[in-house]
MARRO-363213 format. One record per atom (N, C-alpha, C): residue number from 1; residue in three letters; atom name; x, y, z. Coordinates in steps of 0.05 Angstrom, whole numbers, plus 5000, padded with zeros to 4 digits. Example, Ala and Ser with C-alpha at 12.3 -4.5 7.8 and 13.67 -1.06 7.14 Angstrom:
- seq, type, atom, px, py, pz
- 1, ALA, N, 5264, 4886, 5156 $
- 1, ALA, CA, 5246, 4910, 5156 $
- 1, ALA, C, 5264, 4934, 5156 $
- 2, SER, N, 5257, 4955, 5142 $
- 2, SER, CA, 5273, 4979, 5143 $
- 2, SER, C, 5258, 5001, 5157 $
# end
This chain:
- seq, type, atom, px, py, pz
- 1, UNK, N, 4355, 1215, 6738 $
- 1, UNK, CA, 4352, 1198, 6711 $
- 1, UNK, C, 4347, 1218, 6691 $
- 2, UNK, N, 4333, 1214, 6664 $
- 2, UNK, CA, 4326, 1216, 6643 $
- 2, UNK, C, 4299, 1221, 6636 $
- 3, UNK, N, 4285, 1248, 6633 $
- 3, UNK, CA, 4260, 1257, 6635 $
- 3, UNK, C, 4261, 1270, 6608 $
- 4, UNK, N, 4235, 1268, 6604 $
- 4, UNK, CA, 4223, 1265, 6567 $
- 4, UNK, C, 4201, 1285, 6566 $
- 5, UNK, N, 4186, 1309, 6545 $
- 5, UNK, CA, 4167, 1326, 6548 $
- 5, UNK, C, 4143, 1299, 6552 $
- 6, UNK, N, 4138, 1282, 6531 $
- 6, UNK, CA, 4122, 1257, 6541 $
- 6, UNK, C, 4127, 1231, 6532 $
- 7, UNK, N, 4108, 1227, 6557 $
- 7, UNK, CA, 4120, 1196, 6551 $
- 7, UNK, C, 4093, 1187, 6557 $
- 8, UNK, N, 4092, 1151, 6544 $
- 8, UNK, CA, 4066, 1134, 6536 $
- 8, UNK, C, 4076, 1104, 6560 $
- 9, UNK, N, 4052, 1104, 6575 $
- 9, UNK, CA, 4062, 1076, 6578 $
- 9, UNK, C, 4026, 1073, 6567 $
- 10, UNK, N, 4036, 1036, 6556 $
- 10, UNK, CA, 4014, 1027, 6533 $
- 10, UNK, C, 4014, 0994, 6558 $
- 11, UNK, N, 3995, 0993, 6562 $
- 11, UNK, CA, 3975, 0969, 6571 $
- 11, UNK, C, 3981, 0964, 6599 $
- 12, UNK, N, 3971, 0990, 6609 $
- 12, UNK, CA, 3968, 0982, 6639 $
- 12, UNK, C, 3950, 0969, 6647 $
- 13, UNK, N, 3942, 0957, 6647 $
- 13, UNK, CA, 3926, 0925, 6663 $
- 13, UNK, C, 3942, 0899, 6676 $
- 14, UNK, N, 3932, 0891, 6688 $
- 14, UNK, CA, 3935, 0863, 6717 $
- 14, UNK, C, 3942, 0850, 6681 $
- 15, UNK, N, 3958, 0837, 6697 $
- 15, UNK, CA, 3973, 0816, 6666 $
- 15, UNK, C, 3994, 0828, 6658 $
- 16, UNK, N, 3996, 0860, 6654 $
- 16, UNK, CA, 4017, 0868, 6637 $
- 16, UNK, C, 4031, 0891, 6654 $
- 17, UNK, N, 4022, 0898, 6673 $
- 17, UNK, CA, 4038, 0919, 6693 $
- 17, UNK, C, 4016, 0913, 6714 $
- 18, UNK, N, 4028, 0893, 6742 $
- 18, UNK, CA, 4043, 0886, 6743 $
- 18, UNK, C, 4038, 0849, 6723 $
- 19, UNK, N, 4066, 0841, 6716 $
- 19, UNK, CA, 4067, 0824, 6702 $
- 19, UNK, C, 4053, 0802, 6707 $
- 20, UNK, N, 4037, 0785, 6690 $
- 20, UNK, CA, 4020, 0752, 6693 $
- 20, UNK, C, 4036, 0736, 6714 $
- 21, UNK, N, 4062, 0736, 6706 $
- 21, UNK, CA, 4084, 0708, 6716 $
- 21, UNK, C, 4090, 0721, 6747 $
- 22, UNK, N, 4093, 0741, 6746 $
- 22, UNK, CA, 4087, 0749, 6780 $
- 22, UNK, C, 4058, 0742, 6798 $
- 23, UNK, N, 4037, 0756, 6782 $
- 23, UNK, CA, 4012, 0750, 6803 $
- 23, UNK, C, 4022, 0722, 6799 $
- 24, UNK, N, 4014, 0706, 6786 $
- 24, UNK, CA, 4013, 0667, 6790 $
- 24, UNK, C, 4032, 0664, 6805 $
- 25, UNK, N, 4057, 0672, 6807 $
- 25, UNK, CA, 4075, 0660, 6831 $
- 25, UNK, C, 4076, 0667, 6855 $
- 26, UNK, N, 4055, 0689, 6861 $
- 26, UNK, CA, 4057, 0705, 6887 $
- 26, UNK, C, 4072, 0720, 6895 $
- 27, UNK, N, 4092, 0726, 6871 $
- 27, UNK, CA, 4115, 0735, 6889 $
- 27, UNK, C, 4112, 0764, 6903 $
- 28, UNK, N, 4130, 0776, 6914 $
- 28, UNK, CA, 4129, 0804, 6913 $
- 28, UNK, C, 4130, 0820, 6884 $
- 29, UNK, N, 4104, 0849, 6893 $
- 29, UNK, CA, 4103, 0867, 6869 $
- 29, UNK, C, 4125, 0884, 6874 $
- 30, UNK, N, 4141, 0880, 6896 $
- 30, UNK, CA, 4149, 0919, 6891 $
- 30, UNK, C, 4163, 0925, 6864 $
- 31, UNK, N, 4178, 0898, 6856 $
- 31, UNK, CA, 4209, 0914, 6831 $
- 31, UNK, C, 4184, 0917, 6813 $
- 32, UNK, N, 4160, 0911, 6804 $
- 32, UNK, CA, 4134, 0914, 6782 $
- 32, UNK, C, 4136, 0938, 6798 $
- 33, UNK, N, 4120, 0945, 6823 $
- 33, UNK, CA, 4121, 0974, 6823 $
- 33, UNK, C, 4132, 0995, 6821 $
- 34, UNK, N, 4156, 0982, 6830 $
- 34, UNK, CA, 4188, 1007, 6822 $
- 34, UNK, C, 4191, 1013, 6798 $
- 35, UNK, N, 4196, 0981, 6763 $
- 35, UNK, CA, 4189, 0989, 6748 $
- 35, UNK, C, 4170, 1009, 6736 $
- 36, UNK, N, 4144, 1004, 6740 $
- 36, UNK, CA, 4115, 1024, 6738 $
- 36, UNK, C, 4121, 1057, 6755 $
- 37, UNK, N, 4142, 1056, 6768 $
- 37, UNK, CA, 4140, 1087, 6791 $
- 37, UNK, C, 4159, 1098, 6767 $
- 38, UNK, N, 4170, 1076, 6746 $
- 38, UNK, CA, 4204, 1091, 6745 $
- 38, UNK, C, 4191, 1104, 6715 $
- 39, UNK, N, 4173, 1092, 6706 $
- 39, UNK, CA, 4164, 1096, 6675 $
- 39, UNK, C, 4150, 1126, 6686 $
- 40, UNK, N, 4135, 1122, 6698 $
- 40, UNK, CA, 4104, 1155, 6707 $
- 40, UNK, C, 4131, 1171, 6711 $
- 41, UNK, N, 4151, 1164, 6732 $
- 41, UNK, CA, 4176, 1195, 6736 $
- 41, UNK, C, 4189, 1209, 6709 $
- 42, UNK, N, 4185, 1185, 6695 $
- 42, UNK, CA, 4199, 1209, 6668 $
- 42, UNK, C, 4186, 1216, 6652 $
- 43, UNK, N, 4162, 1232, 6659 $
- 43, UNK, CA, 4153, 1232, 6651 $
- 43, UNK, C, 4157, 1272, 6656 $
- 44, UNK, N, 4156, 1301, 6642 $
- 44, UNK, CA, 4159, 1317, 6653 $
- 44, UNK, C, 4141, 1341, 6652 $
- 45, UNK, N, 4138, 1340, 6617 $
- 45, UNK, CA, 4103, 1353, 6621 $
- 45, UNK, C, 4078, 1324, 6626 $
- 46, UNK, N, 4077, 1316, 6612 $
- 46, UNK, CA, 4044, 1297, 6602 $
- 46, UNK, C, 4058, 1266, 6612 $
- 47, UNK, N, 4036, 1248, 6614 $
- 47, UNK, CA, 4042, 1229, 6616 $
- 47, UNK, C, 4014, 1222, 6614 $
- 48, UNK, N, 4019, 1193, 6589 $
- 48, UNK, CA, 3995, 1191, 6583 $
- 48, UNK, C, 3987, 1149, 6587 $
- 49, UNK, N, 3973, 1151, 6603 $
- 49, UNK, CA, 3976, 1114, 6614 $
- 49, UNK, C, 3948, 1112, 6586 $
- 50, UNK, N, 3945, 1078, 6580 $
- 50, UNK, CA, 3934, 1073, 6557 $
- 50, UNK, C, 3923, 1035, 6573 $
- 51, UNK, N, 3902, 1037, 6565 $
- 51, UNK, CA, 3897, 1012, 6572 $
- 51, UNK, C, 3867, 1002, 6551 $
- 52, UNK, N, 3872, 0960, 6548 $
- 52, UNK, CA, 3846, 0962, 6532 $
- 52, UNK, C, 3823, 0952, 6554 $
- 53, UNK, N, 3798, 0953, 6552 $
- 53, UNK, CA, 3780, 0945, 6567 $
- 53, UNK, C, 3772, 0909, 6564 $
- 54, UNK, N, 3769, 0916, 6527 $
- 54, UNK, CA, 3770, 0886, 6524 $
- 54, UNK, C, 3800, 0877, 6508 $
- 55, UNK, N, 3810, 0848, 6503 $
- 55, UNK, CA, 3827, 0843, 6483 $
- 55, UNK, C, 3821, 0820, 6465 $
- 56, UNK, N, 3826, 0802, 6453 $
- 56, UNK, CA, 3820, 0784, 6432 $
- 56, UNK, C, 3828, 0767, 6436 $
- 57, UNK, N, 3817, 0748, 6458 $
- 57, UNK, CA, 3834, 0722, 6449 $
- 57, UNK, C, 3826, 0697, 6439 $
- 58, UNK, N, 3837, 0692, 6422 $
- 58, UNK, CA, 3828, 0667, 6406 $
- 58, UNK, C, 3800, 0668, 6393 $
- 59, UNK, N, 3801, 0703, 6389 $
- 59, UNK, CA, 3770, 0704, 6382 $
- 59, UNK, C, 3742, 0710, 6397 $
- 60, UNK, N, 3752, 0712, 6416 $
- 60, UNK, CA, 3722, 0726, 6439 $
- 60, UNK, C, 3733, 0743, 6456 $
- 61, UNK, N, 3727, 0758, 6462 $
- 61, UNK, CA, 3725, 0776, 6483 $
- 61, UNK, C, 3738, 0780, 6513 $
- 62, UNK, N, 3763, 0786, 6517 $
- 62, UNK, CA, 3767, 0780, 6549 $
- 62, UNK, C, 3769, 0805, 6556 $
- 63, UNK, N, 3754, 0809, 6583 $
- 63, UNK, CA, 3752, 0835, 6585 $
- 63, UNK, C, 3782, 0837, 6611 $
- 64, UNK, N, 3786, 0860, 6611 $
- 64, UNK, CA, 3820, 0864, 6623 $
- 64, UNK, C, 3814, 0893, 6647 $
- 65, UNK, N, 3828, 0878, 6669 $
- 65, UNK, CA, 3829, 0897, 6690 $
- 65, UNK, C, 3853, 0926, 6682 $
- 66, UNK, N, 3845, 0942, 6701 $
- 66, UNK, CA, 3864, 0960, 6705 $
- 66, UNK, C, 3893, 0949, 6721 $
- 67, UNK, N, 3904, 0968, 6721 $
- 67, UNK, CA, 3933, 0954, 6732 $
- 67, UNK, C, 3936, 0962, 6763 $
- 68, UNK, N, 3934, 0952, 6780 $
- 68, UNK, CA, 3921, 0951, 6813 $
- 68, UNK, C, 3951, 0978, 6810 $
- 69, UNK, N, 3966, 0987, 6801 $
- 69, UNK, CA, 3989, 1014, 6804 $
- 69, UNK, C, 3965, 1037, 6796 $
- 70, UNK, N, 3950, 1035, 6787 $
- 70, UNK, CA, 3932, 1057, 6786 $
- 70, UNK, C, 3918, 1064, 6809 $
- 71, UNK, N, 3914, 1058, 6825 $
- 71, UNK, CA, 3892, 1062, 6848 $
- 71, UNK, C, 3917, 1083, 6858 $
- 72, UNK, N, 3939, 1083, 6860 $
- 72, UNK, CA, 3963, 1094, 6873 $
- 72, UNK, C, 3960, 1129, 6869 $
- 73, UNK, N, 3949, 1132, 6842 $
- 73, UNK, CA, 3950, 1159, 6828 $
- 73, UNK, C, 3931, 1173, 6835 $
- 74, UNK, N, 3924, 1187, 6852 $
- 74, UNK, CA, 3917, 1213, 6865 $
- 74, UNK, C, 3888, 1214, 6830 $
- 75, UNK, N, 3860, 1207, 6843 $
- 75, UNK, CA, 3844, 1219, 6823 $
- 75, UNK, C, 3838, 1243, 6801 $
- 76, UNK, N, 3854, 1268, 6826 $
- 76, UNK, CA, 3842, 1292, 6814 $
- 76, UNK, C, 3866, 1305, 6802 $
- 77, UNK, N, 3883, 1279, 6793 $
- 77, UNK, CA, 3906, 1289, 6774 $
- 77, UNK, C, 3906, 1265, 6747 $
- 78, UNK, N, 3879, 1261, 6749 $
- 78, UNK, CA, 3876, 1239, 6727 $
- 78, UNK, C, 3850, 1253, 6707 $
- 79, UNK, N, 3853, 1249, 6679 $
- 79, UNK, CA, 3834, 1249, 6663 $
- 79, UNK, C, 3825, 1230, 6645 $
- 80, UNK, N, 3806, 1212, 6652 $
- 80, UNK, CA, 3800, 1191, 6631 $
- 80, UNK, C, 3780, 1202, 6619 $
- 81, UNK, N, 3793, 1178, 6587 $
- 81, UNK, CA, 3780, 1181, 6566 $
- 81, UNK, C, 3776, 1161, 6557 $
- 82, UNK, N, 3747, 1142, 6548 $
- 82, UNK, CA, 3742, 1126, 6540 $
- 82, UNK, C, 3739, 1121, 6512 $
- 83, UNK, N, 3760, 1119, 6488 $
- 83, UNK, CA, 3756, 1115, 6466 $
- 83, UNK, C, 3753, 1087, 6444 $
- 84, UNK, N, 3743, 1073, 6467 $
- 84, UNK, CA, 3738, 1033, 6457 $
- 84, UNK, C, 3717, 1033, 6442 $
- 85, UNK, N, 3725, 1023, 6428 $
- 85, UNK, CA, 3705, 1005, 6410 $
- 85, UNK, C, 3710, 0975, 6411 $
- 86, UNK, N, 3673, 0971, 6422 $
- 86, UNK, CA, 3677, 0934, 6425 $
- 86, UNK, C, 3679, 0922, 6394 $
- 87, UNK, N, 3683, 0908, 6384 $
- 87, UNK, CA, 3681, 0896, 6344 $
- 87, UNK, C, 3663, 0876, 6353 $
- 88, UNK, N, 3653, 0880, 6337 $
- 88, UNK, CA, 3630, 0859, 6331 $
- 88, UNK, C, 3646, 0830, 6327 $
- 89, UNK, N, 3632, 0808, 6334 $
- 89, UNK, CA, 3656, 0779, 6328 $
- 89, UNK, C, 3644, 0770, 6311 $
- 90, UNK, N, 3615, 0770, 6314 $
- 90, UNK, CA, 3585, 0757, 6299 $
- 90, UNK, C, 3592, 0750, 6265 $
- 91, UNK, N, 3613, 0759, 6249 $
- 91, UNK, CA, 3611, 0767, 6225 $
- 91, UNK, C, 3630, 0746, 6214 $
- 92, UNK, N, 3634, 0740, 6187 $
- 92, UNK, CA, 3652, 0721, 6182 $
- 92, UNK, C, 3675, 0743, 6172 $
- 93, UNK, N, 3671, 0763, 6170 $
- 93, UNK, CA, 3702, 0783, 6160 $
- 93, UNK, C, 3716, 0790, 6190 $
- 94, UNK, N, 3702, 0787, 6219 $
- 94, UNK, CA, 3708, 0797, 6239 $
- 94, UNK, C, 3732, 0766, 6247 $
- 95, UNK, N, 3715, 0751, 6245 $
- 95, UNK, CA, 3726, 0721, 6253 $
- 95, UNK, C, 3760, 0721, 6235 $
- 96, UNK, N, 3754, 0717, 6211 $
- 96, UNK, CA, 3780, 0723, 6201 $
- 96, UNK, C, 3801, 0742, 6189 $
# end
């Protein structure tokens, strides 16, 4: 398969990876896991997995959980960095 020097997988959260539809239907996660594996193995030099700690839905913060597939990655291979900023939703400007 094709490899790239740098690969970004964005949205590595339950509901995105694996997709919420698969979780709701209770179907086999093997295809979703295979797709995640394919994305991860395309990286030759660097792999960036990003996720949101919170997403804004209907003007409210909704906590997000990391993808269950991330637990299969050896913690010794990971560098974790938290650049999250929790927006203040109590102002008129934030609501707009």
